[in-house]
C-alpha positions as CSV (number, residue, x, y, z in Angstrom):
1,M,-27.5,38.0,102.3
2,T,-24.7,36.8,104.6
3,P,-23.9,33.1,105.1
4,A,-25.2,33.4,108.6
5,Q,-28.5,34.7,107.5
6,T,-28.7,32.0,104.8
7,F,-28.1,29.3,107.4
8,E,-30.7,30.7,109.9
9,I,-33.4,31.1,107.2
10,A,-32.7,27.5,106.1
11,L,-33.0,26.1,109.6
12,D,-36.1,28.2,110.3
13,R,-37.8,26.7,107.3
14,A,-36.6,23.2,108.3
15,R,-38.0,23.6,111.8
16,Q,-41.4,24.5,110.3
17,R,-41.4,21.1,108.6
18,G,-40.4,19.1,111.7
19,P,-38.2,19.2,114.8
20,V,-34.5,19.9,114.5
21,S,-33.5,20.0,118.2
22,R,-30.7,17.4,117.7
23,L,-28.8,18.2,114.6
24,G,-25.9,16.2,113.2
25,L,-23.2,17.9,111.1
26,A,-21.2,16.1,108.4
27,V,-17.8,17.9,108.6
28,S,-14.9,16.8,106.4
29,G,-12.5,19.6,107.4
30,G,-13.0,21.4,104.1
31,S,-13.9,25.1,104.0
32,D,-17.6,24.5,103.3
33,S,-18.3,22.1,106.1
34,M,-16.1,23.9,108.6
35,A,-18.0,27.2,107.9
36,M,-21.2,25.3,108.3
37,M,-20.1,24.0,111.7
38,I,-19.2,27.6,112.8
39,L,-22.6,28.9,111.7
40,A,-24.4,25.9,113.3
41,A,-22.6,26.6,116.6
42,D,-23.7,30.2,116.6
43,W,-27.3,29.2,115.7
44,A,-27.4,26.5,118.4
45,K,-26.5,29.0,121.1
46,G,-29.5,31.0,120.3
47,T,-32.0,28.1,119.9
48,G,-30.8,25.6,122.4
49,A,-30.4,22.9,119.8
50,K,-27.9,20.2,120.4
51,L,-25.2,19.5,117.8
52,Q,-23.2,16.4,117.1
53,V,-20.4,16.2,114.5
54,A,-19.2,13.3,112.4
55,T,-16.2,13.0,110.0
56,V,-16.1,10.1,107.5
57,D,-12.6,8.6,106.9
58,H,-12.9,6.8,103.6
59,G,-9.5,5.3,104.0
60,L,-8.6,6.4,100.4
61,R,-5.7,8.7,101.5
62,P,-3.1,8.2,104.2
63,E,-3.8,11.8,105.5
64,A,-7.5,11.1,106.1
65,A,-7.1,9.8,109.7
66,A,-5.1,12.8,110.7
67,E,-7.6,15.1,109.1
68,A,-10.4,13.5,111.1
69,S,-8.4,14.1,114.2
70,W,-7.9,17.7,113.3
71,V,-11.7,18.2,112.9
72,A,-12.2,16.5,116.3
73,A,-9.8,19.0,117.9
74,R,-11.7,21.9,116.3
75,C,-14.9,20.4,117.7
76,A,-13.4,20.2,121.1
77,E,-12.6,23.9,121.0
78,L,-16.3,24.6,120.3
79,G,-17.5,22.1,122.9
80,L,-19.1,19.8,120.3
81,P,-19.1,16.0,120.4
82,H,-17.3,14.4,117.5
83,D,-17.2,10.9,116.0
84,T,-15.0,9.5,113.2
85,L,-16.8,7.1,110.9
86,T,-14.5,4.7,109.0
87,W,-15.3,3.1,105.7
88,A,-14.1,-0.5,105.5
89,G,-15.2,-1.1,101.9
90,A,-12.8,-1.7,99.1
91,P,-13.6,0.8,96.4
92,S,-13.8,-0.3,92.8
93,G,-15.0,1.4,89.6
94,N,-16.2,5.0,90.2
95,V,-14.4,5.8,93.4
96,Q,-16.1,9.1,94.0
97,N,-19.6,7.6,93.6
98,A,-18.7,4.7,95.8
99,G,-17.3,7.1,98.4
100,R,-20.5,9.2,98.3
101,T,-22.7,6.2,98.8
102,A,-20.6,4.9,101.7
103,R,-20.6,8.4,103.2
104,Y,-24.3,8.7,103.3
105,D,-24.7,5.1,104.5
106,L,-22.3,5.6,107.4
107,L,-23.7,9.0,108.4
108,G,-27.3,7.7,108.2
109,K,-26.5,4.8,110.6
110,W,-24.6,7.1,112.9
111,A,-27.5,9.5,113.1
112,L,-30.0,6.8,113.9
113,Q,-27.7,5.5,116.6
114,C,-27.4,9.0,118.1
115,D,-31.1,9.6,117.9
116,L,-30.7,12.7,115.8
117,D,-33.5,14.6,114.1
118,A,-31.5,15.4,111.0
119,V,-28.0,15.5,109.4
120,A,-26.7,18.7,107.7
121,V,-24.4,18.4,104.8
122,A,-22.4,21.4,103.4
123,H,-23.3,21.6,99.7
124,T,-23.2,25.2,98.4
125,A,-24.5,27.3,95.5
126,D,-21.2,26.5,93.8
127,D,-21.8,22.8,94.1
128,Q,-25.3,23.4,92.8
129,A,-24.0,25.1,89.6
130,E,-21.2,22.5,89.1
131,T,-23.7,19.7,89.4
132,F,-26.0,21.3,86.9
133,V,-23.1,21.5,84.3
134,M,-22.0,18.0,85.0
135,R,-25.6,16.6,84.4
136,L,-26.1,18.8,81.4
137,A,-23.0,17.3,79.9
138,R,-24.5,13.8,80.5
139,G,-27.7,14.7,78.7
140,S,-29.8,14.6,81.9
141,G,-33.5,15.5,81.7
142,V,-35.6,17.7,84.0
143,D,-34.9,15.7,87.1
144,G,-31.2,15.6,86.7
145,L,-31.0,19.3,86.0
146,S,-33.3,20.2,88.9
147,A,-31.9,22.0,92.0
148,M,-30.6,19.8,94.8
149,Q,-33.2,19.3,97.6
150,D,-32.5,21.2,100.8
151,D,-34.6,19.0,103.0
152,W,-35.3,15.3,102.2
153,V,-35.6,11.9,103.8
154,A,-33.4,8.9,102.8
155,Q,-32.2,5.8,104.7
156,D,-34.7,6.5,107.5
157,M,-33.0,9.9,108.2
158,R,-33.8,13.5,107.4
159,W,-31.1,15.4,105.6
160,L,-30.6,19.2,105.3
161,R,-28.5,21.4,103.1
162,P,-28.5,24.7,105.2
163,V,-25.8,26.5,103.2
164,L,-27.1,25.6,99.7
165,A,-27.8,29.2,98.9
166,A,-24.4,30.4,100.2
167,S,-21.3,30.7,98.0
168,R,-18.0,28.9,98.7
169,E,-16.3,32.3,98.7
170,G,-18.7,33.7,101.3
171,L,-18.2,30.6,103.6
172,R,-14.4,30.9,103.4
173,Q,-14.8,34.6,104.4
174,V,-16.6,33.4,107.5
175,L,-13.6,31.3,108.4
176,T,-11.1,34.0,107.6
177,D,-13.0,36.5,109.8
178,R,-13.0,34.0,112.7
179,G,-9.4,32.9,112.3
180,V,-10.5,29.3,111.6
181,G,-8.5,27.2,109.1
182,W,-9.6,24.4,106.9
183,I,-8.1,21.5,105.0
184,D,-7.7,21.5,101.2
185,D,-8.4,18.0,99.9
186,P,-5.8,17.4,97.1
187,S,-8.5,15.6,95.1
188,N,-10.2,19.0,94.6
189,T,-7.4,19.9,92.2
190,D,-7.1,16.5,90.5
191,T,-8.3,16.8,86.9
192,R,-9.0,13.1,86.7
193,F,-12.3,13.9,88.4
194,E,-15.1,15.4,86.4
195,R,-16.2,17.9,89.1
196,V,-12.7,19.3,89.1
197,R,-12.7,19.8,85.4
198,V,-16.1,21.5,85.5
199,R,-14.9,23.7,88.3
200,K,-12.0,24.9,86.2
201,A,-14.3,25.6,83.3
202,M,-16.7,27.7,85.3
203,E,-14.8,30.9,84.7
204,D,-15.1,30.4,80.9
205,L,-18.8,29.7,81.3
206,A,-19.2,32.9,83.3
207,R,-17.8,34.9,80.5
208,L,-20.5,33.5,78.3
209,G,-23.2,34.6,80.8
210,L,-23.5,31.2,82.4
211,D,-22.3,32.2,85.8
212,R,-23.1,30.5,89.1
213,D,-26.2,32.5,89.8
214,R,-27.6,32.0,86.3
215,L,-27.0,28.2,86.5
216,V,-28.5,28.0,90.0
217,G,-31.6,30.0,88.8
218,T,-32.1,27.6,86.0
219,A,-31.8,24.6,88.3
220,L,-34.4,26.1,90.6
221,R,-36.8,26.5,87.7
222,M,-36.2,22.9,86.6
223,A,-37.1,21.9,90.2
224,E,-40.5,23.6,89.8
225,A,-41.0,21.8,86.5
226,R,-40.1,18.5,88.2
227,K,-42.8,19.1,90.8
228,A,-45.4,19.5,88.1
229,L,-44.2,16.4,86.2
230,S,-44.2,14.4,89.4
231,Q,-47.8,15.4,90.1
232,A,-48.8,14.3,86.7
233,A,-47.0,11.0,87.3
234,I,-48.9,10.5,90.6
235,E,-52.2,11.0,88.9
236,A,-51.2,8.5,86.2
237,A,-50.1,6.0,88.8
238,E,-53.4,6.3,90.7
239,A,-55.2,5.2,87.5
240,C,-52.9,2.5,86.1
241,A,-50.6,1.2,89.0
242,E,-51.1,-1.3,91.8
243,V,-48.7,-2.7,94.4
244,E,-48.9,-6.5,94.9
245,L,-46.7,-8.0,97.5
246,G,-44.2,-5.2,97.1
247,D,-44.1,-5.4,93.3
248,V,-45.4,-2.4,91.3
249,V,-47.7,-3.6,88.5
250,F,-48.9,-1.3,85.7
251,D,-51.7,-1.9,83.3
252,A,-49.7,-2.3,80.1
253,A,-52.3,-0.6,77.8
254,A,-52.7,2.4,80.1
255,Y,-49.0,2.6,80.6
256,V,-48.1,2.6,76.9
257,A,-50.7,5.4,76.3
258,L,-49.0,7.8,78.7
259,P,-46.6,10.5,77.5
260,T,-43.0,9.3,77.3
261,E,-41.8,11.6,80.2
262,T,-44.6,10.3,82.5
263,R,-43.9,6.6,81.6
264,H,-40.2,6.9,82.3
265,R,-40.8,8.8,85.5
266,L,-43.2,6.1,86.7
267,L,-40.8,3.3,85.7
268,S,-37.9,4.9,87.3
269,A,-39.9,5.5,90.5
270,A,-41.1,1.9,90.5
271,I,-37.5,0.5,90.2
272,R,-36.3,2.7,93.1
273,F,-39.4,1.8,95.2
274,V,-38.9,-1.9,94.8
275,S,-35.1,-2.0,95.0
276,G,-34.6,0.8,97.6
277,A,-31.9,2.2,95.4
278,A,-30.7,5.7,96.3
279,Y,-30.5,6.8,92.7
280,R,-32.5,6.3,89.6
281,P,-31.2,4.1,86.8
282,R,-29.2,5.6,84.0
283,Y,-31.7,7.0,81.5
284,D,-30.3,5.2,78.5
285,A,-30.5,1.9,80.4
286,L,-34.1,2.7,81.5
287,K,-35.2,3.4,77.9
288,E,-33.5,0.2,76.6
289,V,-35.0,-2.0,79.2
290,E,-38.5,-0.5,78.8
291,A,-38.4,-1.2,75.0
292,Q,-37.3,-4.8,75.6
293,V,-39.9,-5.5,78.2
294,L,-42.7,-4.0,76.0
295,D,-41.4,-6.4,73.3
296,G,-42.1,-9.3,75.7
297,K,-38.6,-9.9,77.0
298,R,-37.9,-10.4,80.8
299,R,-35.1,-8.1,82.0
300,T,-33.4,-7.1,85.2
301,L,-32.2,-3.7,86.3
302,S,-31.0,-2.3,89.6
303,G,-31.9,-5.4,91.5
304,C,-35.4,-5.6,90.0
305,T,-37.1,-7.9,87.5
306,L,-39.3,-6.4,84.7
307,D,-41.9,-8.5,83.0
308,L,-44.8,-8.1,80.6
309,I,-47.3,-10.8,81.6
310,A,-51.0,-11.1,80.9
311,G,-51.3,-7.4,79.9
312,Q,-49.4,-6.2,82.9
313,I,-45.9,-4.7,83.4
314,A,-44.6,-6.0,86.7
315,I,-41.5,-4.5,88.4
316,G,-40.5,-7.0,91.1
317,R,-37.6,-7.7,93.4
318,E,-34.9,-9.8,92.0
319,L,-34.3,-12.9,94.2
320,N,-30.5,-12.8,93.8
321,A,-30.6,-9.2,95.1
322,V,-32.1,-10.3,98.5
323,R,-30.7,-13.8,99.0
324,S,-28.2,-12.5,101.6
325,E,-30.6,-10.1,103.3
326,T,-31.3,-11.1,106.9
327,A,-33.1,-9.5,109.8
328,Y,-34.4,-10.3,113.2
329,P,-38.2,-10.6,113.6
330,G,-39.7,-7.2,114.1
331,A,-36.9,-5.4,112.2
332,V,-37.2,-4.0,108.7
333,W,-36.2,-6.5,106.0
334,D,-35.0,-5.3,102.6
335,G,-35.9,-1.7,103.6
336,R,-39.7,-2.3,103.2
337,W,-41.0,-5.4,105.0
338,G,-41.8,-6.2,108.6
339,L,-42.3,-9.8,109.8
340,T,-42.9,-10.6,113.5
341,G,-42.1,-14.0,115.1
342,P,-40.2,-15.8,117.8
343,A,-36.9,-14.1,118.9
344,N,-34.8,-17.2,118.0
345,T,-35.7,-17.1,114.4
346,Q,-34.4,-15.2,111.3
347,V,-36.1,-13.3,108.5
348,R,-34.8,-14.2,105.0
349,A,-36.1,-14.4,101.4
350,L,-38.4,-17.4,100.9
351,G,-36.5,-18.5,97.9
352,E,-36.5,-22.2,97.0
353,A,-38.2,-23.0,100.4
354,I,-41.4,-22.2,98.5
355,S,-41.4,-25.9,97.9
356,D,-42.3,-26.3,101.6
357,C,-45.4,-24.1,101.1
358,P,-48.1,-26.5,99.9
359,N,-50.7,-23.8,99.3
360,W,-48.7,-21.1,97.5
361,R,-50.6,-21.6,94.3
362,E,-53.8,-20.7,96.1
363,T,-52.5,-17.2,96.6
364,G,-52.8,-16.5,92.9
365,Q,-49.4,-14.8,93.0
366,P,-46.5,-15.7,90.6
367,R,-44.0,-18.1,92.0
368,S,-41.1,-15.7,91.3
369,R,-42.9,-12.9,93.2
370,L,-43.5,-15.0,96.3
371,M,-39.9,-16.3,96.3
372,A,-38.6,-12.7,96.9
373,T,-40.9,-12.1,99.9
374,P,-39.7,-12.4,103.5
375,A,-40.1,-15.7,105.4
376,L,-39.3,-16.9,108.9
377,F,-36.6,-19.5,109.4
378,D,-35.3,-21.4,112.4
379,G,-31.9,-22.4,111.0
380,D,-32.7,-24.1,107.7
381,Q,-36.2,-24.9,108.7
382,L,-39.0,-22.8,107.2
383,M,-41.3,-21.7,110.0
384,A,-43.7,-19.3,108.2
385,A,-44.1,-17.6,104.8
386,P,-47.3,-15.5,105.1
387,A,-47.2,-14.2,101.6
388,A,-47.1,-17.7,100.3
389,G,-50.0,-18.9,102.4
390,F,-47.8,-20.8,104.9
391,L,-49.1,-19.3,108.2
392,C,-48.1,-19.6,111.8
393,D,-49.7,-18.3,115.0
394,G,-48.1,-15.0,116.2
395,V,-46.5,-14.3,112.8
396,T,-47.6,-11.2,111.0
397,L,-46.4,-9.6,107.8
398,T,-46.5,-5.9,106.8
399,G,-45.3,-4.5,103.5
400,P,-45.3,-1.6,101.1
401,S,-48.6,-0.3,99.7
402,K,-49.8,1.7,96.8
403,A,-50.0,4.7,99.0
404,D,-46.3,4.2,99.8
405,F,-45.5,4.1,96.1
406,L,-47.5,7.3,95.3
407,K,-45.5,9.0,98.1
408,A,-42.3,7.7,96.7
409,I,-43.0,9.1,93.2
410,L,-43.0,12.6,94.7
411,S,-39.9,12.0,96.8
412,H,-37.9,10.7,93.9
């Protein structure tokens, strides 16, 4: 199958799941994303779809700005609108992970501003195989070893991987045939990075029978196993989980009786659901925290608190993680809550202002849970805190439900 056929099939499937009439393209200038842009331009001519391109300048290399300008020039040749998105963050720790998070954040906000239906990213079959090896080396389980999703929703945006079944070699041939160049990022040969080391080892693995296609095939089978395990987790959650003011609460006895895989899948999903984190916690950290919580200790992980209280395991939002979160009334707060109110007010975590809520005890909810819920402020004055029983005319609160959690288990 040619890369063009691969792309068209992927987009046909995507359009069966929802509209893709306004498609964003994340194009770095590398061969994979440049070929995706060429294929997308051909596809758009036949479908009438509108394309818009964005390049992220992470500011990590002095050449990055010039490379973004080069992509913009290639877009102009194709008649495609282009935007350069600049990351202003100061990277620390794992630069590649920080850059990836920033890239999706910038692209997601850009896509929403442009009213796009979806954003396409240019991961290939080679990326799929390399990721499998990297995760295998880390001791990942079924989820980590599962194939990348080709169509998913995150950060309020739909994301597509339309060349995921194509090889890097095939995509470069598309560019060669069209006389289109690309930019080779020097980090792609820097052995300080794990992916580069894995890429260099792929030839040795192929000689052992672990070539790209075999690795991708295994990842696809793992994805099927993940679906089955996720369904089992949903059934378990229906029986033993509730959502109370945004917190996920498990019946401890029912939770402990579950198979280990199901328990950890539920706990990981609960942490991501409450925190809004893009990625699950490290498995070793998850296991350790679970053991400590079941032993009666209060712990925090990924912006969540975990407690064992009165026969229930509660995964709640850590107050410190939302102290600086603000929103205007009517906007989404902390990724999950909606609070309406006068336009001159601000939504913030209730926090210590719970002392201004005389009836909070009557709600029957723990003080710590209420403090991490949204409240309406006029400057420093508390105007309303519906979750804590401090009501005000015209103020309404909407938040996550058990149905939202069950849906999140499958998406995670």
